[in-house]
C-alpha positions in Angstrom: 210.1 231.7 174.8 208.8 228.5 173.2 205.5 228.9 171.5 203.5 226.4 169.7 203.8 226.3 166.2 201.4 228.4 163.7 198.7 226.5 162.1 200.0 227.7 158.5 203.4 226.2 159.7 201.8 222.7 160.8 199.9 222.7 157.7 202.7 223.1 155.8 204.6 220.5 157.5 201.8 217.9 157.4 201.4 218.8 153.6 205.0 218.4 152.9 205.1 214.9 154.7 201.8 214.1 152.7 203.2 214.8 149.7 206.3 212.7 149.9 204.1 209.7 151.2 202.1 210.2 147.8 205.0 210.5 145.7 205.5 206.5 147.4 202.1 205.3 146.9 200.8 206.0 150.3 197.6 208.3 150.0 196.2 209.9 153.1 192.5 210.2 152.4 192.0 213.2 154.8 192.0 216.6 153.2 193.1 218.2 156.4 196.1 215.6 156.7 194.9 214.6 160.0 196.2 211.3 159.8 199.6 212.5 159.6 201.6 211.4 162.3 202.8 214.4 164.6 205.9 215.2 166.2 206.9 213.0 169.6 208.8 213.3 172.3 210.3 210.1 173.6 210.4 210.1 177.5 213.2 207.2 179.0 212.9 206.0 182.2 215.4 202.9 182.6 213.7 202.4 186.1 210.1 201.1 186.4 208.5 204.3 187.7 208.9 208.0 185.9 210.3 210.3 188.7 207.9 213.7 188.7 210.3 216.2 187.8 210.8 214.3 184.6 207.0 213.9 184.1 206.2 217.3 184.7 209.2 218.7 182.4 207.9 216.5 179.5 204.2 217.4 179.6 205.1 221.0 179.9 207.5 220.8 176.7 205.0 218.6 174.9 202.3 220.9 175.3 204.3 224.1 174.4 205.7 222.0 171.2 202.2 220.6 170.4 204.0 217.1 170.2 203.1 213.4 171.6 204.5 211.8 174.9 205.6 208.4 174.1 206.9 207.4 177.8 209.6 204.3 177.2 210.2 202.2 180.1 213.3 200.2 179.5 214.0 197.2 181.8 217.0 195.3 181.9 218.0 192.5 179.4 216.7 188.9 180.2 220.3 187.9 181.0 220.6 190.4 183.6 217.8 189.4 185.5 218.0 186.9 188.4 218.4 183.3 187.6 215.5 181.1 188.7 213.5 184.4 189.1 213.5 186.0 185.5 209.3 185.6 184.9 208.5 187.1 188.5 210.9 189.9 188.1 209.8 190.9 184.8 206.6 190.5 185.6 207.0 193.0 188.8 208.7 195.5 186.7 205.9 195.4 184.2 203.3 196.2 186.9 205.4 199.1 188.4 205.8 200.7 184.8 202.2 200.4 184.0 201.4 202.0 187.7 204.0 204.7 187.0 202.4 205.2 183.7 198.9 206.0 184.5 200.1 209.2 186.6 202.0 210.1 183.5 198.8 209.4 181.8 196.6 211.2 184.0 198.8 214.4 184.0 199.2 214.8 180.0 195.6 214.3 179.4 194.8 217.1 181.6 197.5 219.0 179.8 195.8 218.3 176.5 198.7 216.2 175.3 198.5 212.9 174.0 200.3 210.0 175.4 201.3 206.7 174.9 203.4 204.0 176.9 205.8 201.4 175.7 207.8 198.9 177.9 210.8 197.0 176.0 213.6 195.2 177.7 217.3 195.0 176.5 220.2 197.3 176.4 218.6 201.3 176.8 220.8 202.6 173.7 219.8 199.7 171.4 216.0 200.0 172.8 215.9 203.9 172.5 217.1 203.9 168.7 215.1 201.0 167.8 211.9 202.6 169.2 212.9 206.0 167.7 213.3 204.6 164.4 209.9 202.8 164.6 208.2 205.7 166.2 209.3 208.3 163.5 209.2 212.0 163.8 210.9 211.9 167.2 212.0 215.5 168.1 214.2 214.4 170.7 214.6 212.0 173.8 214.4 212.9 177.6 215.7 211.2 180.2 217.0 211.9 184.1 220.5 213.2 184.4 221.5 210.4 186.8 219.7 207.7 184.6 221.6 208.1 181.6 225.3 208.9 183.8 224.5 205.5 185.1 223.3 203.6 182.1 225.8 205.7 179.4 224.0 205.1 176.6 224.4 207.4 173.3 221.7 207.7 171.2 222.0 209.5 167.4 219.1 212.2 168.2 219.2 215.0 170.1 219.2 214.1 174.0 217.9 216.5 176.9 218.5 215.4 180.6 216.8 216.3 183.6 217.6 216.9 187.0 216.1 215.9 190.1 
C-alpha cells in the first residue's frame, strides 16, 4: 500500500537538496524549504488528447505520492506533418491538446495535485528525455500501453504503461 511520504522524510529530502544547492552557491531564502522543487510524474501522450484512464491513474498515483503532474503532449516532428498544411495541422493539434489538458487540470485540481501542461513536437523518445532532464526530480514516466508500443520509444527513467 502506497502512502504519502512522512513530513519528516519530505523535510529531510528537501533539506538535502537545499544543502546540495547551497554548495553550488544557490541559496533558498525560505527556511521551510518551500521553494525546493517537488517530485514529478511525467504523463506522456503522443495524441493531442489524454485518455480518461491515463488521467485517472496519473491523478491517483500523484495524490498518493505527493508528486506534481507534468502532462507532456508530444506532436509529430515538423517533417512528418502534411506538406502545405503544416501550420494548420500544428494549430489544430495545439487546440485539441489544450482542450484535453483543461480536463486533466480540472481533475488534478479536485484531487489537490499540482498540474502543468507542456506541448512539444519531435520524436517521442527525444522529447521525453529532453523534458525530463529540464524538469528535474522526475520520479517516473506514465503513458498508454498502445501509444508506447506504437511509438516504440525508450527512455532512461522508469516508465509505466497504463492499459485502456
